[in-house]
N, CA, C and O of each residue as an XYZ file, in Angstrom:
968
protein
N     116.552    151.316    115.872
C     116.864    149.985    116.654
C     115.713    149.381    117.358
O     115.507    148.169    117.429
N     114.941    150.356    117.900
C     113.565    149.989    118.506
C     112.755    149.120    117.808
O     112.369    148.058    118.297
N     112.430    149.546    116.546
C     111.607    148.925    115.657
C     112.094    147.378    115.266
O     111.258    146.532    114.946
N     113.501    147.089    115.319
C     113.915    145.936    114.985
C     113.910    145.009    115.936
O     113.795    143.803    115.717
N     114.071    145.690    117.375
C     113.857    144.852    118.632
C     112.459    144.455    118.742
O     112.228    143.472    119.445
N     111.517    145.029    118.188
C     110.199    144.761    118.398
C     109.985    143.436    117.529
O     109.457    142.417    117.976
N     110.430    143.575    116.327
C     110.174    142.534    115.596
C     110.864    141.308    116.140
O     110.140    140.320    116.020
N     111.838    141.094    116.608
C     112.634    139.851    117.196
C     111.787    139.585    118.481
O     111.489    138.399    118.626
N     111.355    140.413    119.408
C     110.572    140.102    120.622
C     109.305    139.340    120.035
O     108.919    138.302    120.571
N     108.665    139.877    118.923
C     107.504    139.335    118.497
C     107.505    137.931    118.235
O     106.520    137.215    118.412
N     108.727    137.499    117.767
C     108.944    136.207    117.018
C     109.451    135.313    118.136
O     108.918    134.204    118.141
N     110.324    135.524    119.051
C     111.073    134.801    119.980
C     111.017    135.134    121.343
O     111.707    134.474    122.121
N     110.224    136.159    121.814
C     110.246    136.769    123.060
C     111.393    137.502    123.489
O     112.364    137.425    122.737
N     111.509    138.183    124.502
C     112.453    139.238    125.065
C     113.760    138.580    125.066
O     113.928    137.372    125.231
N     114.732    139.511    124.859
C     116.080    139.056    125.025
C     116.577    138.556    126.532
O     116.611    139.363    127.461
N     116.953    137.194    126.701
C     117.113    136.822    128.035
C     118.316    137.476    128.660
O     119.420    137.518    128.117
N     118.012    138.006    129.893
C     119.196    138.340    130.480
C     119.198    139.998    130.442
O     120.167    140.627    130.865
N     118.122    140.592    129.941
C     117.995    141.927    129.988
C     116.695    142.442    130.357
O     115.709    142.162    129.675
N     116.615    143.216    131.446
C     115.367    143.480    132.112
C     114.616    144.099    131.105
O     115.081    144.703    130.138
N     113.129    143.876    131.441
C     112.072    144.445    130.567
C     112.185    146.001    130.509
O     112.279    146.631    129.456
N     112.168    146.485    131.613
C     112.382    148.042    131.545
C     113.363    148.544    130.800
O     113.169    149.679    130.366
N     114.360    148.016    130.531
C     115.571    148.448    129.836
C     115.401    148.277    128.356
O     116.160    148.884    127.600
N     114.381    147.430    127.850
C     114.296    146.996    126.736
C     113.895    148.316    125.610
O     114.281    148.484    124.454
N     113.053    149.072    126.385
C     112.431    150.242    125.467
C     113.744    151.189    124.735
O     113.601    151.817    123.686
N     115.072    151.132    125.564
C     115.959    151.986    125.298
C     117.186    151.161    125.298
O     118.049    151.537    126.091
N     117.447    150.141    124.598
C     118.500    149.446    124.459
C     119.740    150.210    124.023
O     119.717    150.854    122.975
N     120.723    150.163    124.722
C     122.010    150.910    123.978
C     122.774    150.008    123.258
O     122.771    148.806    123.526
N     123.601    150.627    122.125
C     124.344    149.804    121.381
C     125.121    148.821    122.126
O     125.059    147.635    121.803
N     125.966    149.279    123.256
C     126.726    148.217    124.056
C     125.926    147.071    124.446
O     126.362    145.924    124.350
N     124.571    147.394    124.956
C     123.814    146.333    125.501
C     123.566    145.163    124.304
O     123.673    143.945    124.441
N     123.235    145.844    123.207
C     122.898    144.935    122.221
C     124.261    144.206    121.637
O     124.157    143.054    121.217
N     125.429    144.821    121.613
C     126.424    144.448    121.500
C     127.053    143.123    122.140
O     127.527    142.104    121.637
N     126.826    143.640    123.712
C     127.268    142.712    124.601
C     126.300    141.182    124.317
O     126.757    140.040    124.352
N     125.127    141.509    124.088
C     124.218    140.242    124.201
C     124.721    139.216    122.987
O     124.974    138.025    123.166
N     124.819    139.967    121.632
C     125.241    139.510    120.534
C     126.480    138.581    120.710
O     126.588    137.440    120.261
N     127.577    139.408    121.590
C     128.619    138.583    121.705
C     128.337    137.361    122.547
O     128.871    136.280    122.300
N     127.529    137.536    123.498
C     127.399    136.039    124.393
C     126.364    135.139    123.645
O     126.221    133.976    124.021
N     125.627    135.640    122.586
C     125.104    134.645    121.718
C     125.306    134.787    120.256
O     124.568    135.298    119.414
N     126.734    134.092    120.111
C     127.153    134.177    118.671
C     126.231    133.507    117.608
O     126.352    133.814    116.422
N     125.293    132.577    118.033
C     124.381    131.942    116.979
C     123.088    132.601    116.742
O     122.169    132.049    116.137
N     123.016    134.036    117.326
C     121.868    134.764    117.142
C     121.300    134.871    115.783
O     120.127    134.593    115.539
N     122.225    135.315    114.828
C     121.888    135.573    113.547
C     121.694    134.178    112.598
O     121.115    134.132    111.512
N     122.300    133.130    113.268
C     121.866    131.929    112.661
C     120.574    131.500    112.903
O     120.006    130.792    112.072
N     120.001    131.856    113.998
C     118.733    131.596    114.501
C     117.775    132.459    113.971
O     116.629    132.015    113.896
N     118.000    133.639    113.571
C     117.171    134.731    113.059
C     117.959    135.256    111.871
O     118.668    136.259    111.940
N     117.787    134.482    110.721
C     118.453    134.554    109.462
C     117.590    135.903    108.792
O     118.152    136.758    108.107
N     116.346    135.916    109.074
C     115.586    136.978    108.415
C     116.200    138.602    108.527
O     115.969    139.500    107.716
N     117.049    138.702    109.776
C     117.646    139.911    109.954
C     118.620    140.247    108.898
O     118.854    141.439    108.696
N     119.259    139.277    108.152
C     120.242    139.689    107.226
C     119.695    140.229    106.212
O     120.507    140.646    105.386
N     118.394    140.406    105.915
C     117.556    140.794    104.847
C     117.340    142.113    105.004
O     117.142    142.806    104.006
N     117.344    142.766    106.509
C     116.870    143.979    106.724
C     118.091    144.988    107.268
O     118.009    146.205    107.100
N     119.165    144.395    107.900
C     120.065    145.086    108.558
C     121.000    145.728    107.397
O     121.196    145.144    106.331
N     121.525    146.922    107.699
C     122.389    147.930    106.831
C     123.804    147.274    107.243
O     124.198    147.317    108.408
N     124.477    146.718    106.298
C     125.699    146.314    106.436
C     126.810    147.318    105.964
O     126.581    148.201    105.138
N     127.881    147.138    106.481
C     129.127    148.146    106.284
C     129.484    147.736    104.802
O     129.354    146.611    104.318
N     130.027    149.037    104.086
C     130.376    148.838    102.459
C     131.924    148.742    102.633
O     132.546    148.541    101.590
N     132.653    148.857    103.803
C     133.944    148.650    103.502
C     134.824    148.045    104.941
O     134.390    148.144    106.089
N     135.756    147.596    104.669
C     136.436    146.963    105.797
C     137.917    147.913    106.374
O     138.851    148.303    105.674
N     137.766    148.055    107.534
C     138.981    149.054    108.053
C     139.560    148.113    109.267
O     138.823    147.798    110.201
N     140.932    147.683    109.193
C     141.490    147.119    110.084
C     141.416    145.525    110.206
O     140.398    144.901    109.907
N     142.310    145.068    110.561
C     142.233    143.292    110.785
C     141.303    142.764    111.462
O     140.920    141.626    111.191
N     140.630    143.660    112.713
C     139.806    143.012    113.556
C     138.435    143.382    113.143
O     137.535    143.083    113.927
N     138.085    144.066    111.889
C     136.774    144.301    111.651
C     136.291    143.294    110.533
O     136.989    143.082    109.541
N     135.073    142.685    110.730
C     134.480    141.602    109.946
C     133.780    142.437    109.110
O     133.210    143.461    109.487
N     133.825    141.846    107.493
C     133.193    142.557    106.502
C     131.691    141.871    106.441
O     131.446    140.897    105.730
N     130.775    142.484    107.245
C     129.518    141.731    107.277
C     128.943    141.807    106.031
O     128.294    140.798    105.754
N     128.963    142.812    105.037
C     128.529    142.769    103.877
C     128.772    141.656    102.941
O     127.924    141.080    102.258
N     130.304    141.379    103.008
C     130.455    140.095    102.320
C     129.748    138.879    103.124
O     129.158    137.948    102.574
N     129.881    139.020    104.282
C     129.102    137.759    105.172
C     127.783    137.373    104.535
O     127.474    136.259    104.111
N     126.956    138.633    104.539
C     125.612    138.632    104.276
C     125.617    138.253    102.938
O     124.854    137.312    102.716
N     126.205    138.660    102.003
C     125.946    138.236    100.619
C     126.066    137.072    100.393
O     125.241    136.434     99.739
N     127.415    136.451    101.038
C     127.743    135.103    100.940
C     126.501    134.233    101.416
O     126.014    133.344    100.718
N     126.021    134.600    102.733
C     125.016    133.629    103.329
C     123.614    133.798    102.253
O     123.043    132.769    101.893
N     123.219    134.880    101.875
C     122.144    134.952    100.830
C     122.589    134.105     99.803
O     121.756    133.267     99.458
N     123.634    134.087     99.233
C     124.044    133.241     97.871
C     123.882    131.818     98.250
O     123.377    131.037     97.444
N     124.257    131.444     99.364
C     124.169    129.955     99.756
C     122.765    129.747    100.147
O     122.338    128.641     99.816
N     122.017    130.435    100.699
C     120.504    130.080    100.779
C     119.887    130.054     99.386
O     119.125    129.125     99.118
N     120.140    130.963     98.501
C     119.459    130.963     97.095
C     119.840    129.502     96.344
O     119.108    128.721     95.735
N     121.250    129.451     96.630
C     121.913    128.052     96.038
C     121.235    126.955     96.487
O     120.876    126.149     95.630
N     120.894    126.667     97.995
C     120.155    125.621     98.330
C     118.625    125.564     97.946
O     118.035    124.500     97.758
N     118.010    126.870     97.843
C     116.879    126.826     97.370
C     116.693    126.344     95.783
O     115.821    125.564     95.401
N     117.460    126.826     95.143
C     117.579    126.302     93.718
C     117.903    124.823     93.448
O     117.346    124.163     92.571
N     118.747    124.412     94.187
C     119.197    122.963     94.138
C     117.876    122.135     94.644
O     117.631    121.101     94.022
N     117.037    122.489     95.679
C     116.171    121.853     96.385
C     114.864    121.869     95.115
O     114.198    120.904     94.741
N     114.796    123.112     94.699
C     113.571    123.170     93.644
C     113.742    122.421     92.387
O     112.775    121.934     91.801
N     115.118    122.303     91.901
C     115.483    121.574     90.828
C     115.161    119.903     91.006
O     114.726    119.082     90.199
N     115.545    119.788     92.332
C     115.691    118.112     92.942
C     113.930    117.915     92.959
O     113.548    116.762     92.757
N     113.138    118.701     93.130
C     111.750    118.366     93.436
C     110.981    118.469     92.016
O     109.935    117.896     91.714
N     111.679    119.253     91.302
C     110.784    119.332     89.881
C     111.191    117.975     89.152
O     110.350    117.393     88.467
N     112.610    117.420     89.312
C     113.006    116.453     88.664
C     112.191    115.160     89.200
O     111.853    114.222     88.478
N     111.945    115.262     90.515
C     111.355    113.773     91.163
C     109.824    113.875     90.807
O     109.183    112.829     90.708
N     109.270    114.976     90.630
C     107.857    115.292     90.165
C     107.924    114.766     88.472
O     107.068    113.967     88.091
N     108.739    115.150     87.730
C     108.744    114.528     86.412
C     108.848    113.024     86.299
O     108.171    112.351     85.522
N     109.768    112.547     87.152
C     109.752    111.084     87.254
C     108.672    110.270     87.720
O     108.622    109.074     87.432
N     107.867    110.795     88.370
C     106.730    110.367     88.980
C     105.612    110.402     88.045
O     104.754    109.521     88.104
N     105.541    111.393     87.142
C     104.606    111.651     86.253
C     104.972    110.355     85.148
O     104.111    109.530     84.844
N     106.170    110.320     84.684
C     106.785    109.344     83.793
C     106.290    107.900     84.120
O     105.853    107.174     83.228
N     106.366    107.527     85.345
C     106.083    106.504     85.821
C     104.543    106.077     85.964
O     104.173    104.904     85.920
N     103.610    107.285     86.158
C     102.397    106.990     86.193
C     101.679    106.837     84.905
O     100.676    106.129     84.813
N     102.273    107.612     83.732
C     102.040    107.429     82.394
C     102.264    105.943     81.906
O     101.467    105.323     81.202
N     103.449    105.472     82.378
C     103.648    104.036     82.114
C     102.867    103.134     82.551
O     102.611    102.192     81.800
N     102.329    103.181     83.775
C     101.401    102.306     84.332
C      99.896    102.360     83.776
O      99.169    101.370     83.684
N      99.560    103.595     83.440
C      98.369    103.916     82.629
C      98.311    103.310     81.279
O      97.293    102.867     80.746
N      99.495    103.336     80.786
C      99.815    102.789     79.260
C      99.954    101.325     79.353
O     100.337    100.893     78.265
N      99.809    100.490     80.135
C     100.221     99.007     80.111
C      98.787     98.398     79.584
O      97.651     98.717     79.936
N      99.248     97.332     78.543
C      98.284     96.855     77.902
C      97.821     95.650     78.308
O      96.965     95.071     77.639
N      98.318     95.121     79.441
C      97.938     93.827     80.049
C      98.250     93.932     81.665
O      98.959     94.814     82.151
N      97.703     93.046     82.302
C      97.953     93.098     83.923
C      99.233     92.680     84.128
O      99.878     93.157     85.062
N      99.848     91.603     83.166
C     101.138     91.329     83.372
C     102.229     92.280     83.049
O     103.312     92.332     83.632
N     101.792     93.119     81.943
C     102.681     94.449     81.841
C     102.687     95.297     82.867
O     103.704     95.936     83.136
N     101.577     95.412     83.558
C     101.453     96.434     84.411
C     102.386     95.899     85.821
O     102.932     96.751     86.524
N     102.487     94.640     86.099
C     102.996     94.137     87.169
C     104.582     94.236     86.874
O     105.384     94.476     87.777
N     104.916     94.056     85.694
C     106.309     94.178     85.281
C     106.672     95.475     85.403
O     107.772     95.667     85.921
N     105.907     96.617     84.992
C     106.329     97.971     85.175
C     106.691     98.357     86.900
O     107.666     98.853     87.464
N     105.418     97.865     87.338
C     105.563     98.064     88.861
C     106.662     97.579     89.552
O     107.196     98.281     90.411
N     107.121     96.329     89.254
C     108.081     95.633     89.985
C     109.635     95.629     89.296
O     110.617     95.206     89.906
N     109.678     96.124     88.054
C     110.762     96.240     87.507
C     111.193     97.745     87.038
O     112.111     98.435     87.481
N     110.318     98.025     86.081
C     110.636     99.289     85.217
C     110.699    100.519     86.108
O     111.354    101.498     85.751
N     109.969    100.491     87.372
C     109.874    101.787     88.216
C     111.301    101.955     88.662
O     111.572    103.137     88.876
N     112.409    101.015     88.889
C     113.733    101.393     89.527
C     114.409    102.155     88.391
O     115.296    102.912     88.784
N     114.175    102.130     86.916
C     114.698    102.947     86.077
C     114.088    104.214     86.030
O     114.768    105.240     86.039
N     112.588    104.226     85.968
C     111.813    105.542     85.801
C     112.048    106.369     87.093
O     111.875    107.582     86.975
N     112.411    105.900     88.291
C     112.309    106.788     89.644
C     113.834    106.684     90.063
O     114.164    106.846     91.238
N     114.750    106.408     89.066
C     116.301    106.357     89.535
C     116.443    105.558     90.677
O     116.912    106.253     91.579
N     116.228    104.314     91.064
C     116.162    103.687     92.240
C     117.068    102.382     92.023
O     117.485    101.987     90.934
N     117.295    101.775     93.309
C     118.197    100.491     93.102
C     117.524     99.199     93.210
O     118.015     98.132     92.840
N     116.270     99.370     93.785
C     115.386     98.531     94.040
C     114.055     98.592     94.359
O     113.835     99.200     95.407
N     112.905     98.067     93.675
C     111.559     98.106     93.756
C     111.114     96.837     93.929
O     111.587     95.877     93.321
N     110.020     96.755     94.911
C     109.304     95.466     94.967
C     107.795     95.681     95.112
O     107.289     96.577     95.787
N     107.188     94.835     94.463
C     105.700     94.872     94.592
C     105.221     93.651     95.199
O     105.363     92.558     94.651
N     104.585     93.829     96.460
C     104.328     92.730     97.377
C     102.831     92.849     97.668
O     102.232     93.924     97.665
N     102.257     91.624     97.927
C     100.962     91.406     98.469
C     100.847     90.270     99.456
O     101.322     89.167     99.183
N     100.178     90.531    100.691
C     100.279     89.626    101.887
C      99.383     88.495    101.065
O      98.646     88.611    100.086
N      99.825     87.144    102.022
C      99.214     85.980    101.601
C      98.679     85.408    103.145
O      99.300     85.507    104.203
N      97.555     84.886    102.963
C      96.920     84.339    104.169
C      97.781     83.050    104.664
O      97.667     82.739    105.850
N      98.640     82.277    103.819
C      99.262     81.272    103.808
C     100.606     81.551    104.416
O     101.320     82.149    103.611
N     101.106     81.351    105.406
C     102.431     82.032    106.066
C     103.670     81.207    105.379
O     104.785     81.717    105.480
N     103.557     80.147    104.789
C     104.536     79.313    104.117
C     104.740     79.825    102.675
O     105.674     79.436    101.974
N     103.849     80.687    102.287
C     103.836     81.326    100.881
C     104.821     82.301    100.791
O     105.116     82.616     99.638
N     105.449     82.904    101.748
C     105.972     84.159    101.942
C     107.261     83.970    101.165
O     107.817     82.872    101.159
N     107.790     85.100    100.456
C     109.001     84.979     99.664
C     108.964     84.469     98.457
O     109.995     84.514     97.786
N     107.858     83.916     97.957
C     107.677     83.612     96.589
C     107.414     84.574     95.844
O     106.826     85.559     96.292
N     107.859     84.470     94.348
C     107.424     85.932     93.520
C     106.696     85.189     92.265
O     107.271     85.078     91.182
N     105.659     84.796     92.452
C     104.975     84.638     91.276
C     104.291     85.507     90.357
O     103.329     86.191     90.709
N     104.800     85.502     89.084
C     104.692     86.613     88.287
C     105.082     87.974     88.533
O     104.449     88.957     88.148
N     106.156     87.988     89.192
C     106.878     89.301     89.693
C     106.473     89.831     90.934
O     107.195     90.651     91.500
N     105.176     89.382     91.532
C     104.731     89.887     92.895
C     105.491     89.172     94.013
O     105.721     87.969     93.884
N     105.893     89.827     95.096
C     106.381     89.002     96.151
C     105.272     88.709     97.161
O     104.398     89.531     97.435
N     105.349     87.616     97.643
C     104.203     87.073     98.554
C     104.784     87.422     99.946
O     105.903     87.078    100.326
N     103.912     88.129    100.644
C     104.468     88.668    101.951
C     103.621     87.896    103.313
O     102.394     87.796    103.289
N     104.298     87.474    104.262
C     103.686     86.876    105.234
C     102.616     87.791    105.891
O     102.697     89.006    105.710
N     101.629     87.270    106.637
C     100.421     88.185    106.935
C     101.210     89.190    108.186
O     102.143     88.818    108.898
N     100.628     90.368    108.208
C     101.004     91.366    109.132
C     102.383     92.176    108.580
O     102.763     93.174    109.192
N     102.990     91.771    107.584
C     104.407     92.385    107.163
C     103.909     93.787    106.815
O     104.530     94.661    107.420
N     102.943     94.230    105.992
C     102.863     95.729    105.742
C     102.610     96.529    107.013
O     103.009     97.694    107.046
N     101.943     95.973    108.126
C     101.679     96.715    109.468
C     102.937     96.952    109.997
O     103.263     98.063    110.415
N     103.850     95.743    110.012
C     104.978     95.859    110.886
C     105.969     96.959    110.169
O     106.637     97.723    110.867
N     106.023     96.993    108.797
C     106.804     97.725    108.088
C     106.495     99.198    107.919
O     107.349    100.073    107.775
N     105.042     99.397    107.955
C     104.548    100.990    107.889
C     104.254    101.490    109.003
O     104.474    102.666    109.292
N     103.662    100.559    109.838
C     103.010    100.908    111.247
C     101.347    101.174    110.941
O     100.888    101.571    109.870
N     100.730    100.912    111.924
C      99.228    100.931    112.238
C      98.744    102.081    111.883
O      99.273    103.085    112.359
N      97.706    102.207    111.031
C      97.158    103.445    110.593
C      97.941    104.555    109.701
O      97.670    105.754    109.624
N      99.067    103.790    108.994
C     100.144    104.898    108.255
C     100.011    104.251    106.941
O      99.847    103.046    106.749
N     100.092    105.093    106.139
C     100.265    104.701    104.604
C     101.562    104.550    103.828
O     101.742    104.031    102.726
N     102.497    105.171    104.728
C     103.964    105.344    104.030
C     104.902    105.506    104.975
O     104.658    106.204    105.959
N     105.938    104.972    104.834
C     107.080    105.155    105.845
C     108.434    105.247    105.272
O     108.936    104.403    104.529
N     109.063    106.489    105.729
C     110.506    106.792    104.755
C     111.339    106.753    105.896
O     111.097    107.101    107.051
N     112.538    106.192    105.303
C     113.766    106.179    106.438
C     115.074    105.910    105.765
O     115.079    105.334    104.677
N     116.212    106.299    106.356
C     117.277    105.676    105.913
C     117.698    104.607    107.092
O     117.214    104.440    108.211
N     118.728    103.982    106.450
C     119.026    102.722    107.147
C     120.512    102.106    106.503
O     121.003    102.364    105.404
N     121.024    101.234    107.543
C     122.464    100.609    107.028
C     121.975     99.670    106.196
O     122.881     99.522    105.376
N     120.918     98.803    105.851
C     120.977     97.886    104.937
C     119.203     97.575    104.925
O     118.493     97.556    105.930
N     118.837     97.390    103.770
C     117.307     96.942    103.466
C     117.058     95.952    104.108
O     117.940     95.272    104.632
N     115.545     95.641    104.195
C     115.033     94.298    104.653
C     115.299     93.255    103.842
O     114.639     93.320    102.805
N     116.188     92.083    103.929
C     116.366     91.129    103.137
C     114.907     90.507    102.610
O     114.583     90.299    101.440
N     114.130     90.273    103.810
C     112.893     89.685    103.259
C     111.994     90.219    102.259
O     111.189     89.577    101.585
N     112.224     91.500    102.235
C     111.483     92.420    100.990
C     112.448     92.513     99.712
O     112.042     92.103     98.625
N     113.752     93.068     99.862
C     114.545     93.210     98.881
C     115.410     92.205     98.399
O     116.073     92.398     97.380
N     115.470     91.081     99.076
C     116.151     90.015     98.804
C     117.725     90.328     98.562
O     118.315     91.058     99.358
N     118.387     89.762     97.450
C     119.572     89.971     97.124
C     120.192     91.453     97.255
O     121.264     91.694     97.809
N     119.263     92.500     96.598
C     119.529     93.753     96.572
C     119.451     94.343     97.959
O     119.749     95.538     97.963
N     119.138     93.848     99.122
C     119.223     94.542    100.421
C     120.163     95.337    100.825
O     119.999     96.407    101.412
N     121.563     94.644    100.406
C     122.766     95.291    100.829
C     122.877     96.502     99.862
O     123.775     97.236    100.275
N     122.390     96.916     98.899
C     122.450     98.197     98.244
C     121.668     99.279     98.942
O     121.874    100.480     98.762
N     120.663     98.724     99.835
C     119.648     99.843     99.919
C     120.337    100.615    101.257
O     120.940     99.996    102.134
N     120.141    102.064    101.255
C     120.659    102.675    102.255
C     119.339    103.772    102.736
O     119.544    104.563    103.657
N     118.128    103.737    102.098
C     117.126    104.369    102.420
C     115.990    103.900    101.701
O     116.078    103.605    100.509
N     114.723    103.796    102.471
C     113.583    103.233    101.690
C     112.216    103.814    101.898
O     111.894    104.427    102.916
N     111.531    103.615    101.004
C     109.962    104.058    101.035
C     109.131    102.883    101.047
O     109.182    102.123    100.080
N     108.205    102.584    102.236
C     107.474    101.407    102.124
C     106.146    102.228    102.048
O     105.876    103.126    102.846
N     105.270    101.801    100.921
C     103.866    102.538    100.593
C     102.870    101.624    100.739
O     102.828    100.707     99.918
N     102.007    101.678    101.663
C     100.829    100.728    101.567
C      99.730    100.580    100.358
O      99.227    101.661    100.051
N      99.353     99.668     99.760
C      98.449     99.403     98.873
C      97.225     98.767     99.205
O      97.159     97.664     99.747
N      96.306     99.433     98.895
C      94.836     98.816     99.381
C      93.973     98.648     98.101
O      93.307     99.544     97.582
N      94.088     97.301     97.647
C      93.408     97.171     96.303
C      91.833     96.928     96.249
O      91.187     97.160     95.228
N      91.223     96.407     97.510
C      89.829     96.358     97.614
C      89.663     96.027     99.121
O      90.635     95.732     99.816
N      88.350     96.090     99.616
C      88.288     95.605    101.031
C      88.088     94.094    101.076
O      87.880     93.459    102.109
N      88.180     93.542     99.743
C      88.131     91.893    100.245
C      89.487     91.318     99.729
O      89.570     90.098     99.589
N      90.449     92.035     99.467
C      91.814     91.653     99.152
C      92.926     91.772    100.256
O      92.657     92.635    101.092
N      93.987     91.180    100.434
C      94.949     91.391    101.561
C      95.678     92.532    101.212
O      95.882     92.752    100.018
N      96.116     93.321    102.103
C      97.010     94.585    101.645
C      98.402     94.348    100.940
O      99.172     93.392    101.028
N      98.465     95.240    100.385
C      99.645     95.361     99.556
C     101.094     96.189     99.649
O     100.892     97.199    100.324
N     102.075     96.137     99.336
C     103.268     97.177     99.753
C     103.982     97.403     98.178
O     104.253     96.572     97.311
N     104.123     98.594     98.206
C     105.055     99.118     97.182
C     106.443     99.547     98.060
O     106.441    100.403     98.945
N     107.661     98.747     97.612
C     108.864     99.075     98.619
C     109.826     99.566     97.614
O     110.151     98.905     96.627
N     110.272    100.739     97.889
C     111.352    101.467     96.890
C     112.727    101.602     97.764
O     112.748    102.062     98.906
N     113.866    101.133     97.057
C     115.035    101.344     97.879
C     115.961    102.086     96.879
O     115.835    102.103     95.655
N     117.045    102.779     97.728
C     117.820    103.432     97.245
C     119.341    103.314     97.792
O     119.430    103.306     99.020
N     120.530    103.224     97.071
C     121.904    103.443     97.791
C     122.147    104.891     98.204
O     123.223    105.144     98.747
N     121.203    105.931     97.993
C     121.309    107.321     98.453
C     120.844    107.306     99.820
O     119.646    107.167    100.065
N     121.722    107.440    100.736
C     121.150    107.659    102.154
C     120.043    108.760    102.287
O     119.194    108.694    103.177
N     120.085    109.781    101.361
C     119.063    110.811    101.421
C     118.181    110.895    100.495
O     117.589    111.952    100.281
N     117.956    109.771     99.793
C     116.720    109.731     98.760
C     115.556    109.774     99.675
O     114.769    110.706     99.506
N     115.275    108.769    100.779
C     114.213    108.785    101.502
C     114.512    108.959    102.883
O     115.303    108.163    103.387
N     113.900    110.075    103.749
C     114.143    109.967    105.175
C     112.840    110.524    105.723
O     112.045    111.182    105.053
N     112.683    110.179    107.103
C     111.624    110.825    107.736
C     111.415    112.310    107.755
O     112.347    113.101    107.897
N     110.140    112.667    107.605
C     109.961    113.976    107.534
C     109.877    114.657    106.017
O     109.436    115.793    105.841
N     110.286    113.935    105.114
C     110.203    114.176    103.904
C     108.862    114.163    103.457
O     108.124    113.384    104.060
N     108.296    114.933    102.415
C     106.862    114.986    101.857
C     107.090    113.806    101.155
O     108.121    113.413    100.610
N     105.682    113.148    101.264
C     105.460    111.782    100.612
C     104.278    111.852     99.554
O     103.972    110.885     98.856
N     103.592    113.177     99.495
C     102.378    113.303     98.601
C     102.713    112.602     96.933
O     101.838    111.874     96.464
N     103.521    112.767     96.411
C     103.889    112.355     95.274
C     104.052    110.644     95.138
O     103.721    110.000     94.142
N     104.577    110.147     96.249
C     104.516    108.616     96.446
C     103.347    108.205     96.676
O     103.056    107.125     96.161
N     102.479    108.784     97.364
C     101.290    108.118     97.504
C     100.340    108.484     96.493
O      99.315    107.804     96.436
N     100.497    109.487     95.637
C      99.863    109.650     94.229
C     100.200    108.310     93.354
O      99.383    107.730     92.639
N     101.400    107.981     93.527
C     101.952    106.946     92.740
C     101.349    105.572     93.035
O     100.987    104.750     92.194
N     101.301    105.457     94.347
C     100.678    104.203     94.775
C      99.081    104.080     94.579
O      98.505    102.992     94.574
N      98.455    105.285     94.422
C      96.995    105.503     94.354
C      96.627    105.064     92.768
O      95.715    104.297     92.459
N      97.425    105.641     91.965
C      97.369    105.264     90.426
C      97.398    103.755     90.137
O      96.608    103.137     89.423
N      98.543    103.229     90.879
C      98.852    101.709     90.905
C      97.647    100.844     91.313
O      97.292     99.861     90.662
N      96.957    101.335     92.588
C      96.015    100.764     92.858
C      94.666    100.674     91.878
O      93.972     99.694     91.606
N      94.574    101.826     91.522
C      93.258    102.000     90.479
C      93.603    101.135     89.118
O      92.790    100.480     88.467
N      95.007    101.294     88.851
C      95.365    100.099     87.711
C      94.880     98.604     87.879
O      94.208     97.968     87.067
N      95.402     98.138     89.210
C      95.146     96.982     89.522
C      93.689     96.504     89.742
O      93.273     95.359     89.561
N      93.025     97.528     90.143
C      91.493     97.144     90.364
C      90.899     97.179     88.832
O      90.047     96.357     88.493
N      91.297     97.976     88.110
C      90.664     97.888     86.847
C      90.982     96.620     85.930
O      90.119     96.209     85.155
N      92.042     96.099     86.012
C      92.628     95.086     85.218
C      91.997     93.555     85.807
O      91.734     92.587     85.093
N      91.858     93.629     87.131
C      91.234     92.626     87.916
C      89.845     92.785     88.493
O      89.472     92.178     89.496
N      89.139     93.589     87.843
C      87.694     93.804     87.961
C      87.313     93.832     89.396
O      86.296     93.218     89.719
N      88.064     94.524     90.384
C      87.897     94.726     91.666
C      86.999     95.813     91.965
O      86.758     96.705     91.152
N      86.504     95.753     93.115
C      85.487     96.810     93.411
C      85.986     97.473     94.955
O      86.618     96.762     95.736
N      85.712     98.579     95.220
C      86.483     99.232     96.438
C      85.918     98.425     97.701
O      86.320     98.691     98.834
């Protein structure tokens, strides 16, 4: 028991409420009393379920079958891990398909069509918008050739200063960006596009009716990779320099 106690103490400090000089020889009752007063202890220290020796049988209606509990807990953890892994692999495959589609465009017009329309299908989304800021405020909202014209400062407002991506869930998407599809959007990803030092900033807006599709704290590496490839393709077709 002492060895187990040390590993817990190293991670989260000594058990509160138990004197330091008593921890070297904790009694079973002291540990049991502490766990009784802190029923969420195993939730906060799930790694203990992998090292504790569970009882193999149940006796009496007041005895909890810890072995069954621990097995069910491990099964649930493994199930969530498998589900998350599958989701990540699926998302990665979709991003790869989208990148290959953009790299395979045979004209600038086809590239814009892929980025502003086909990405919704390729990434399993409900709305995709490719936007570029304009110096002319009255031009905002227009969609020449599939590109949404944004008012000056829109990218900074939606993503934040010094940031390249903003993920969040919300009640409704920004109508100025998603237009008629704004009502469908329950989560969105806003990704900054920098085509060159001599062009205004751009925006790749992705919207989904799935509230958990995009949310703060999620990894954004794949989305940023998609944006960097799109920037590269635009520069190549328009002969832009960095």
